[in-house]
N, C-alpha and C positions, 0 to 999 in steps of 0.2 A: 475591414468593417468589424471583425471580431474584437479587435482591441478596443474600439470605441464602444461596442456593446458592453464590454466589461466596465468601462468607465461609467456608463449610464446606470449599470446595475448597482454600482456603489451608492448611487443616489436614490435608490428605491424603485428602480425600473420594474423589477419582477412583480412586485405587488401592484403597481399601477397598471402594468400591461394586463394582468390577469383580470382586473375589474373593468377593462375598457368596453367589452361587449355588453355587459350588463348596464353600464352607464349609458351607452348609445341607445339601447332599447328604452330605458327610462326617460331620457330626454325627448326622444321622438314621440312619446306618448303625452308630453306636456301640451295642454291646450294653448292656442295662440292668445287667448284672453289673459293668460297668466303672465305674458311678456310685458314688461314695463317700457314705456317710451324713454329714450335717453334724454337726460337733462339738456336744456337749451345750450348751456355753457359748453358742454362737451361737443355738441353738434358743431358749434362755431370753430372748434379746434380741428375738425376733420380736414378742412382745406389746408391746414398748415403742415400736415403730415403727407407729403407727396411720395407715395410708395411707387416703386418700379412696376409698371403695368405687367411686365412679363412674369412677375411673381404673383401679382393680384389675380391674374387670369386663371390660376390653378386653384384658387380658394373657392369653397362653397359659397353660393350666393348669399346665404344667411349671415355670413361673417363679414361681408364687405362693408356694411355700415356699422359694424361693432368697433369698440375700442378706438375712440377718437384719436388718441395719441398726441404726444408733444413733439414728435419728430420721428424721422426714419433712421433707425440704427443700422440697417442692412449695409450701407456703404462701408462701414467700419468693421465688419466681420469678414473672415476669410474662409476659404474652403478648407475642410478638415478640422476646424476648430470645435471644441466643446463649449457651448454657449449656455449660460444660465440667464433666464429671463425672469426678473422679479416683477410681480404684479401682472402675470400673463393674461389675466382676464379671459376673454372668449377664445384665446389661442391664435387670434389673427396674426399678430406679429411673430409669434413663435413659428407658425407655419411658413411665414415669409422667410424667416431665418433658416428654417430647415432646408429650404431650397438653395439658399446662398452657401451654406456650409457643405452641402452635398452628402452623398452616401457615406463618406468617410468621417463626417462630422456628427455632432450630437447636439440637440437642443433640449434643455430641461426648463419647462415652464413651472413657476411656483406661484400659486394663488391660494388665498385664504377663503374666498367665497365659494360655498358649495355649488351655487347656481352657475357661476361662471366656469368653475372647474368642470362641472357636468357638461356644459355646452362645448368646451374645448375638447373633452374626451369623446364627445358624440361623433366627431368627424375623423378620428384617428384612422379607422379602417379605410374610409374613403380617400383620405389624403395619402395613406400608404400605397394604395393601389394606383393613384394618379402619378405619384412620384416614382414608383417602382422600388421604393425602399421606405423603411420606417425608422427614422433616426430621431424621433421626438418622443417625449413623454411629459406628463403633467402631474405634479405633486402638490399636496396641500400643506402649506406652511406660511409663516410670517416672514416678510423681508428682513426683519431685524432679529430673527431667531431661526436661522436656516439649519440648525442642528436638530430641531424638534420636528418630527413627523407628526402632524396633527391628526392624521387618520389613524395612525398607530396609537396615539395617545387617546383618541376617542374610543377605540376598541377596548383599551384597558379600562377606561372610565365606564363603559357600558357593562363590563364584567365586575367592576368594583364601584358601585354607586357611592357618592359622597353623602354621608348622613351626619357628620360631625366635623368640628374644627380639626380634630385629629386626623380625620380622613383626608382633609385638604393637604396637610403636611405630608401624608403618605403619598398622595398623588403627585405633589411637587417633587418629592424624592424620586419617584418612578420616572417622571419626565426628565430629570437630570440624568438618571441612569440611561435612558434612551438616547439622550444627546451624546453621551460619552461612548456607549457601546454600539449604537446603530444610528448614527447621524443621518438626517435626511440628505444633506449635501456634505460630502466628506471634505476634509482638509485638503487644500492644494489640488483640487480635482477638476477645475475648469479653467479655460483659457480667457474667456470674456464673460463679464457680467454686464447686463444691460438693465436699465430701468426705463419705464415709460409711464410717467404720471403715477409713480409708486409711493412717493414721499407723503402724499395725502392720506395714506393708510397707516402711517406710523405716528404715534404720539411724539410731540417734541422732546419729551424727556427720555424717549427710547431711541431717538435718531442716531445718537452716537454709537449705539449697538449695531445699527445697520452698517455703518462704516467699518466697524470692527469685523463684522461678518464678511464684508467684501474682501478684506485683507486675508481672512482665514481661508476662504474657499478658493481663492485665486492661486494658480501656480505662480512660481517666480517668473517674472517677465510678462505675466498676464495683465489685462487691462479692464477698466470699467468704462462704459459708455452710459452716461446719465442724461436722460431727456426729461426735464422737469419744468414746472411752472415756478418762476422766481419773481421777486419784486425788486424795485430799485430803492425803496425805502421801507423801513420797518413799520408795518401798520400799527398805529397806537391802539391801545385797548378800547378806547371810546369808539373808534371806527369799527372794530370787530363786533362790539355790542350793538351798534346801530345798524350794522350790515351782516346779519347772521348768515347770509348765503356765503360770505367769505370763509366761514368756518366749515363749509361743506364742499364736497366735490374737489375739483382740481386745485382750488385755492386754499384748501385746508392745510394748515401747517406750512405755508409757503415760506421758503427761505429767501433772505436777501441774496442777490446774485453773487456778491463777493463772499458771502458766508459759505456757500456750497464748496467754493474753492478752498477756503480756509479749513474746512472740516476734512477734505480730502488730504490736504497737506499735513494736517495734524495727525491723520491716520497713517502717515508714512508713505503716501503715494508721491510719485514724481512725474515730470513731463506733462503737467496739467495744461490743457489747451481747450479753449472755447471753440467748438467746431461749428456751431450754428447759433445765431442770435438775431432774430428779425429786428429791423429798425423800428417798425411800427408795433406798439404793444397790442396784446390780445384784448386787454381790458384796462380801463383807467377808473379808479375809485378815489374820489377826493384828491386828485392830483398824483396819486401813487400808481405807477405803471406795473402791470403784470404781463409777463411774456414767457413763452417757452424758450428754453435754452438747452443746448446739447454740449456736454463737457466730456472730455476723455482724460484718463489718468492711468499711469502704469505702476505696477508693483515691482519692487526690486529689493531683495534681501541682501543687505550689505554684510559681507564676510570680512575677514581680516584684510586690511589694505596692504598690499605689497608694492614695492618699487621695482618694476621690471624695465626701467629705462624707456618707458613709453611717453609719448607726447601727443597733444591735440592742437591742431591749428583751426581756429574759428574763422570761417570764410567771410563773415560780415552779413548784412551791411552795417550793423551797429558797431561802434568803436569797441565796446566791451559788453559782455553779458555775464550774468551770475546764474549758475544752475541751482537746483534744489538742495545741493549739499554745500552751497556757498562758495563753490569754486569760481574764480574769476577767469573768464576766457577772453583773451585779447585778440582782436582782429589781426590776422596775418602772423601771429607770434606762436612759437613752439612752447606751449604751456605744459609743464610737467604734471602728470596725473598718475594716480595709482592704477593698478591693474583693474580693480573693480570699476573705477570710474571710466577707464578706457573701454571696458566691455559694454557698459551702459550707454556711453555716448556714441559708440560705433555699431551698436546692434541694428542690423537691417530692419528688424521688426519694431524698433523703437522710434521715438519721436525726434531724435537729434541727428541721426547719421547724415542727413542731407545738408546739414549746416556746418559740418566739421570735416577736417581732413585728418585721418589717423596717421600717426608717425610711429610705427613699431620699431623696436631695436633691430639693428642690422643682424645681430646674433641673439637668439632667444636666451633669456636669463632663466636659470633653473629656479623655480619658486622655492625649492627647499633651501637654496643658498641665498635667496633674496632678503633684503633688509626691509623692515616696515617703512611704509611711505610716510614721510614727514609732511603733514598737511600744512600747506601755505596757500594764501589767497591767490597768488598768481606768480609762482616761481617759474621762470623760463628755463627750458632745458637746452643746453648747448648742443648743436648738431653732433659734436664729437662724443657726447654721452650716448646718444642712440646708436652711434657707430662702434661703441665699446672702446673708444680711445681716450675717454676722460671719465673720471669719477665725479660724484655729485659735488664734492668740495672743490672741483676744478683741477685736480691732479691729472697730469698727462701720463698715460700708460707707456711703458717702454723707455722712460727717461728718468732723470733725477726728480725727486719730489720738490715741488715749488710751494708746498703748503706752508702756512704760517704756524705759529706756535699753538694756535687754538684748534688746529685740524685734528679730527678724531680718527684719522687713518691709522691702520695697523700695517706696518711695513715688514711683514715677515720675509726675510731674505734680502732686505736692504733696499731693493728698488721695486717699482710697481709690478714688474713682471713676475715677482717672486711671491705671490700670494697676497698682494695688496688688496684691501677692500676698505670702503668708507662706511662708517657706522651711522 
């Protein structure tokens, strides 16, 4: 647990934890008349997010009808993970996630609304006592700017009020210093990032920053679980002007369902998969369908590709498939892959391992002596290559060279057994 507490501390836990009790007292004093009824559109979505009852039973009653949600992300997080929840609202889903990741995990909720943040923090002590551990915290920030701690920025602003245009520039410089020196969410610090109707809080021109931030805060091998409202067609401007409610709430800034995948791909994510997409739309406006969708994608940092005599056999059922790096995998064939691709495709925590059969070399190849992998769409690797009995060009070890004049082999010592290697 100590290790995970350190990870949470990097993300501003100490400051957040210290203010929890004061926040709880403040929220409990809020009169019921100040609470606003949830919009009808969001009430309609509650039934679509079917949360596990065993997690709901531990929640305070006041949170059960909060945060309608576009989907349930808990099935795709695992025990011990550090999870970042963007647009955490009342904290309902964050508290569900806290139970799923367990005492060794950590959940960080990020919310920009003071009222929602206060409501989430109100129940921290109660939830900690119920669970027997306190592995959650709530921070104030924007989904597209996870480096800026808005509470810290507000503290500076309170001490340095803006009275001129020059003061604005000074404040912006201070915010940039905070991002660099004390980021709200540190680089490569979380295993999973989830969103739950968070895109409606980001302006369309800033949405690409959100995807950049997802990549920044995730560890290598981490994943995003996005549950958002999407549409099947781009709403024309005339429709938005005649239906102003489309520019508010869940449908604000709605992406076309293929666009959300394209933006993830453009940001460098791989293994994109639609986990949930109901057949019936949530809403239809002038023939355009709006529905919740849950998408998963993985982060992988590609290092230098080396050829370690590895191969992948695609199980099927398709005749061939193309991965996100444009490698063509042929059903039942030993396709040569680089070490980096081999690791990505066979990672037990990744999206591909159940679809492929790994073929490692009979004898491990020293990476220091390995050659760079020559990328080809679908080069087959002969079984004798993985056995260390044949080189990439087709030369047989232990016998005379059968290479043609174009072979790049270096035959130190005359035959393959005397230091031969293929370039």
